[in-house]
C-alpha positions, -999 to +999 in steps of 0.1 A: -108+333+171-117+317+205-123+283+212-161+289+218-163+306+183-145+277+165-168+252+180-198+270+168-185+270+133-174+234+139-210+222+149-228+240+120-201+223+096-206+188+112-234+167+097-255+149+124-247+118+105-209+125+103-209+126+066-174+124+054-161+112+088-179+079+089-146+061+082-129+076+111-159+067+133-159+031+119-121+026+125-121+040+161-152+021+169-137-014+159-105-007+178-120+007+208-146-020+212-120-048+210-099-033+234-126-025+259-140-060+258-105-076+260-093-054+287-123-054+309-128-093+308-091-100+313-091-074+345-122-091+357-107-126+355-074-114+369-094-099+399-112-133+406-081-150+407-065-127+430-095-119+455-106-155+454-072-171+453-076-188+487-110-202+477-097-215+442-068-231+459-089-244+490-065-228+514-040-200+518-013-228+514-016-263+497+010-290+502+008-320+482+028-352+477+024-384+456+019-417+466+020-412+503+005-396+534+020-373+557+041-384+586+033-372+620+062-350+621+052-334+587+015-330+599+027-314+634+050-289+611+020-276+592-005-276+622+016-251+639+010-225+610-030-228+613-061-248+605-054-280+584-078-297+557-062-331+546-075-353+518-064-373+487-071-372+450-069-403+427-085-417+395-110-445+405-139-465+389-175-458+401-201-484+395-239-483+396-262-511+383-247-519+348-228-488+344-190-480+353-175-447+350-139-436+354-141-407+381-118-383+399-123-393+435-118-365+460-114-376+496-123-348+521-121-343+558-144-327+581-128-292+578-134-290+540-140-265+526-118-242+546-128-212+521-159-210+501-189-231+503-196-266+488-234-265+478-256-291+467-285-289+440-310-293+467-297-260+483-277-274+513-243-261+521-221-294+530-189-304+541-173-340+540-198-368+534-204-392+559-184-425+555-210-444+535-219-417+513-209-397+484-216-364+467-215-366+428-211-340+402-240-335+377-218-353+351-211-383+371-246-388+383-259-386+347-232-410+333-238-435+363-277-431+360-276-422+395-298-398+417-299-389+455-306-422+474-291-444+447-261-468+456-226-470+439-196-490+446-162-476+445-132-501+451-145-526+476-168-502+494-207-495+489-217-459+490-252-440+491-257-409+468-261-382+493-266-355+466-256-339+436-229-310+435-241-276+424-210-256+432-175-267+443-154-238+455-120-253+445-128-267+412-107-246+392-076-249+414-077-288+413-067-285+374-074-306+345-095-337+355-095-369+338-133-379+348-162-364+367-159-355+402-171-378+431-165-364+468-161-390+494-148-390+531-111-389+531-109-423+550-128-438+525-101-446+496-081-464+521-110-485+534-119-493+497-085-508+491-075-479+466-043-469+487-021-500+484+017-492+483+026-481+449-011-467+441-010-436+421-026-412+445-018-377+458-022-363+494-034-328+495-033-306+526-048-271+527-039-246+553-059-217+566-033-195+581-036-178+614-022-147+624-004-125+599+018-151+583+029-147+547+020-179+527+051-177+507+071-177+538+053-207+553+057-226+521+095-217+521+101-228+556+083-261+552+103-270+520+136-259+538+127-283+568+118-313+545+139-306+514+140-343+499+105-353+509+089-347+474+066-318+484+050-294+460+041-260+475+011-236+461-001-204+476-033-184+472-015-163+449-011-190+424-044-208+429-045-217+392-012-214+376-024-228+344-053-202+342-031-176+353-007-184+323-036-187+301-054-155+309-020-136+308-012-153+273-046-147+259-051-113+274-016-100+260-024-114+225-061-099+224-050-066+237-020-065+212-046-076+184-069-047+195-040-023+194-030-038+160-066-032+149-064+005+161-030+011+144-042-005+111-074+016+113-052+045+119-041+044+084-078+046+075-082+076+097-054+093+079-071+087+046-105+095+059-093+129+073-076+137+042-107+129+020-127+149+046-105+180+043-099+177+006-139+178+001-137+211+024-108+227+007-132+255-007-144+263+027-110+263+041-099+287+013-130+308+019-123+312+057-087+321+050-098+347+023-121+362+051-094+364+076-092+332+096-057+323+106-040+289+103-048+287+141-083+292+137-085+265+108-067+242+132-090+247+157-121+246+137-114+214+120-095+197+152-128+201+171-147+185+141-126+155+141-121+154+179-158+152+182-161+125+157-133+106+173-150+109+207-183+097+193-167+067+177-145+060+206-174+061+233-195+041+210-168+016+208-166+015+247-203+009+249-202-022+224-173-034+241-191-035+275-221-052+257-198-078+244-185-088+279-217-111+289-211-130+256-175-136+262-182-144+299-206-169+288-182-185+264-154-187+292-174-195+322-168-231+324-130-225+320-122-193+342-138-174+371-158-146+356-190-130+369-220-131+346-232-101+333-219-068+321-182-062+331-173-025+335-137-020+345-127+016+345-091+013+339-096-010+309-120+017+295-097+047+302-067+026+284-090+019+254-100+054+250-063+068+255-051+044+228-082+054+206-076+092+210-039+090+206-042+069+174-068+096+160-044+123+168-015+108+154-029+098+121-053+130+117-026+154+125-005+153+092-034+162+066-048+188+095-015+205+096-010+204+059-042+221+053-037+249+080-003+263+066-011+263+029-023+297+013-057+300+000-049+300-036-028+269-030-059+252-017-079+262-046-054+245-068-050+214-047-062+192-074-037+199-099-009+213-075-010+186-044-004+202-010+032+201+004+040+184+035+042+200+068+077+192+085+060+199+118+035+170+111+064+146+114+074+157+148+038+154+158+034+119+144+068+109+162+056+123+196+021+106+191+038+072+183+063+076+211+032+082+235+014+050+222+045+031+227+049+043+264+013+035+271+016+001+257+048-006+276+034+009+308+004-010+306+017-045+297+024-074+319+050-088+294+070-058+283+093-079+261+061-092+242+048-059+238+082-045+228+085-070+202+051-062+188+057-026+187+091-032+170+073-056+145+048-032+138+074-003+132+091-028+109+061-036+088+054+001+083+089+004+073+088-024+048+057-012+034+071+024+029+102+010+011+079-013-010+059+020-019+091+039-029+103+010-049+070+006-066+071+040-077+107+041-088+101+008-107+070+020-124+087+052-135+117+031-147+095+006-168+090+011-205+058+026-215+032+000-226+017+004-261-020-001-247-032+032-237-051+018-206-021-001-194+001+029-201-022+054-180-025+027-151+013+025-150+017+064-151-008+067-122+016+048-099+045+074-100+030+106-113+029+136-090+001+135-064+000+099-068-017+081-036+005+048-041+022+053-009-010+055+011-025+026-010+005+004-008+005+009+031-036+001+034-035-026+009-005-043+026-018-041+064-053-051+048-042-082+028-017-090+058-048-091+079-062-117+059-030-139+057-027-136+096-063-148+100-060-177+077-026-187+089-034-186+125-064-205+122-053-231+100-022-236+124-045-241+154-066-266+133-033-284+124-020-284+159-056-301+170-051-327+142-016-333+153-017-332+191-051-346+196-051-375+172-085-390+161-070-426+168-056-432+203-057-461+229-091-469+241-080-467+277-054-459+302-054-480+333-035-472+364-025-492+394-023-528+378-005-549+405+026-561+392+020-597+404-012-597+385-001-589+349-011-622+334-045-618+346-047-584+333-039-596+297-061-623+300-091-602+310-083-579+279-079-610+256-113-624+268-129-590+256-111-587+224-085-613+213-070-586+187-066-559+214-031-544+219-018-540+254+014-521+266+023-521+303+050-500+319+062-493+355+047-461+368+062-439+398+059-402+404+089-381+414+105-346+409+138-334+399+156-319+431+190-312+415+207-314+381+239-306+364+275-316+361+290-335+390+300-313+418+283-282+405+247-293+402+220-269+407+191-272+430+155-270+415+144-252+444+170-223+441+159-214+405+141-181+406+124-190+374+121-224+355+139-220+321+116-218+289+112-254+277+120-267+313+086-280+320+098-311+336+113-291+366+077-281+378+066-303+404+064-342+404+065-360+371+056-395+357+087-417+360+096-453+346+125-476+340+129-499+310+156-524+299+150-516+262+145-485+244+107-481+242+089-478+208+085-441+195+118-429+209+151-423+191+186-419+205+200-388+194+231-387+215+249-413+238+238-448+242+211-470+258+223-491+286+229-529+286+198-549+296+219-562+327+233-531+337+238-523+376+246-487+370+223-458+380+215-440+344+188-417+330+179-411+293+165-375+290+142-359+264+167-341+240+144-308+238+142-307+277+179-313+280+186-285+256+163-261+275+179-267+307+216-271+296+219-309+305+246-329+286+260-363+286+278-373+317+258-348+338+235-360+367+198-357+377+186-362+413+150-375+417+130-372+449+108-403+448+087-411+479+109-389+502+140-407+491+167-390+467+182-409+439+208-398+417+214-410+380+240-402+353+226-389+320+239-415+294+217-407+265+192-382+249+161-391+233+137-376+207+102-385+215+071-390+194+047-372+213+020-379+187+020-416+196-005-412+227+010-439+243+033-437+274+060-409+268+083-399+297+110-371+295+130-393+320+134-431+315+156-445+342+175-478+344+160-506+361+183-505+393+173-469+401+136-475+406+130-514+406+131-516+444+107-486+451+069-495+458+050-493+426+024-505+402+021-507+366+002-486+342-013-500+307-027-489+276-056-509+258-060-504+221-091-525+209-095-536+173-111-508+152-151-507+156-149-529+188-173-518+216-152-510+246-180-512+270-178-552+278-139-546+286-145-518+309-172-537+328-148-568+330-118-547+343-138-531+370-150-564+383-118-582+381-095-549+394-118-529+415-087-510+430-073-501+395-081-466+378-094-464+340-093-435+321-114-432+290-091-416+264-119-404+243-131-382+270-097-366+275-092-361+238-126-344+236-116-319+266-082-314+248-100-309+217-125-285+229-099-263+248-078-259+216-111-251+197-119-226+222-084-210+217-089-211+181-122-196+181-108-167+205-081-161+182-104-163+152-128-134+167-097-114+175-081-116+142-114-110+126-113-075+143-081-068+125-094-081+093-125-057+098-101-029+105-081-039+075-113-038+050-121-004+066-086+009+058-089-004+022-122+014+019-107+043+035-078+045+009-100+041-020-124+070-006-094+092+000-084+090-035-118+095-049-116+134-054-084+131-073-099+102-092-130+125-100-108+150-116-087+125-135-118+109-147-134+141-161-103+149-177-100+117-194-139+117-204-133+152-220-103+138-240-128+110-254-121+080-231-152+058-228-166+049-195-154+011-199-118+024-206-118+047-175-134+018-154-104-008-168-080+019-160-089+021-124-093-015-121-058-021-136-042+001-112-057-015-082-052-050-096-013-041-104-007-028-069-027-056-051-009-083-072+027-067-063+016-063-026+003-097-022+037-113-018+046-086+007+014-092+027+021-129+026+054-124+040+043-100+067+012-118+077+029-154+077+057-140+101+032-124+123+012-155+124+044-178+131+052-155+161+018-159+174+015-196+172+051-206+180+062-180+206+028-171+223+009-202+222+039-226+219+019-246+194+032-263+161+034-242+129+013-262+107-007-237+086-026-249+055-010-230+027-037-236+002-063-220+027-039-194+032-035-186-006-073-191-010-080-165+019-054-140+002-071-145-033-103-136-014-088-103-001-074-095-036-110-102-048-123-077-022-098-051-033-110-051-066-146-053-057-141-020-035-121-005-065-150-011-087-177-001-064-158+032-056-154+039-093-189+036-104-202+067-091-173+084-110-184+071-142-218+085-138-204+121-131-211+147-159-180+162-172-197+197-176-208+198-141-177+185-127-156+213-146-179+241-134-173+229-097-135+233-102 
């Protein structure tokens, strides 16, 4: 039979509503939709980060340094590479009438922006404001009660609001901000008294390269020329490293979730195809009696299943593309993504490839089993189940290998993908072993006296039993419920732990060392019960670390070790005579209060990550000067305190002579209004910067909640696939259940007894598998939370148990719903159809 002839028969057999193949359509639809939406949006964001790198960064290269400006020699070295735009970034206080607001002050020169366009709400494209005016973000204007033409004060300078910012081209590249943006002339911070020696500010120089220079080569050459100056270099290829990491991590996770949904749905596909072919066994037998060959049977039903797979997959693609505007709207404030529909051909092709491969792999065994069995065996399939086809195992193995190869080739992190694939294979193996043990265990148990219990137990191990398929389906379905609950509650636990509801009301930067008493007096005047902590604050970078004589230069590291975050750029540094509260010595000793030695105490987790030990040395680049200290103690830090926590605390002789100011936390009495203190601090310390902790906490909480929402939505797709699998497994066993029900009814069983038998069987299966699902889902959730997101593992096991219980309830509900039509079947009619 030719392919066109096979298609004519297949088309006549197919229902317009794909009756019998709807489960296959639903499973492929869910998985393809998830993969299309995730892949398209991730590709669009990565494309924006790549093509708009210079605009997002503000230049081809950015050179930044803390607490000082560039020397003339450094500036000349950069000017030889291209056009420069130099400015400063710092926290400051803006005042307008009776309002005082902590802001992120951004001083820019006349060349800003080198790329992109800074536009105002009135439609103007502008550059640096005049020396006596400022551009305000909408948030800053609203909080200050300001509008164009209003006046405000920053430091000792009075400014006019020249306009409200509509689009800031390098906003994403600036990173996490501690207040709304105010853009001023680059000379304003110094003129307003905000850049005194020791002040916490950052100089940023952006470069638009001339000629065909490589940004990476320019950056390396500059660092090689000034190795101890404390510069941090970024290029347009890493315009927003935080966003890059976030997009990659979330993209990898969501892609794997979509693939997991497809693989779980594949079990449902296998069950659905088995049920579909079982319902057509009479037609297959008739075709074989009329002369159809096994190849003809394979062609006809492969075309039917292929048509359904294509319809389900393409419907999933359309739905996935339709979802992208909603996802873009949700992420628009965090990441550069275009509004509207996102169509990425590569992501769509990948999603379709996965879907069709999964359909092939899981539909092949029942299809090949049916094509090779003689007609009379097909007729007896209900009482004599069809034998397995050895070739089906080879087809499944080849298909799974193709899926694994496609996943590895398309992955950005092949180790993560390989781990996922190994985990999925392990889960399948565990469930297969669980199914085998369950059958053997059921066969070895003594027969209960209750007839319903005896029949339910026998159903688990009798010939033709669907126990293996049901174990896999129930195991993955229930594990999906556990995964969803554990991941979501662990993220909620992280929010509660890392973003505490109670934190200091204010952080204050740049408190002059000679005005500590005045600062405390201002705080006490507002709230006599307020708690204040002041610590020295500097910025510095680790330039080398390790044993004496064998120290490793940080710049020579090809990759920062996992957990070695403190090696990236400059970090906050402090010194202390006594061990600060919230720190515990885990190794070594704290220095004497009167020590003259150069010593450093290091966070023990960081030390373990980079291999630092007692007696090793760490060299810090501080204001262009290198200072080396010996590691004399390791500390465990309580990061939940929301006070001052430093990875490095140095002995006073190391830093006391460096220009610096103090930083302070202010914690008011519970219920105290913080506004009067804010006004008083602004009047008494106009050059100090105040950070409202509440706003920072809200930002952090919002970011983590958005991660949780994305995870919930993604895991929800997996749960939907798991539910579809459960329904498919129950539907696939319906034909066998129909025959069993008729036999039991003929032998005198009542409808209530038959229903109790079916519910008892599923309850026994689900109860046994609940523990397996708890283990599988819990391990998967732990890997997602601790390895992928690097969050704390803090699930709410009560919620997890309730969710698993809800999954068990769904299983029983589906079992009852699937059994009700069987109870209404007339024995005489059913026997005549056999």
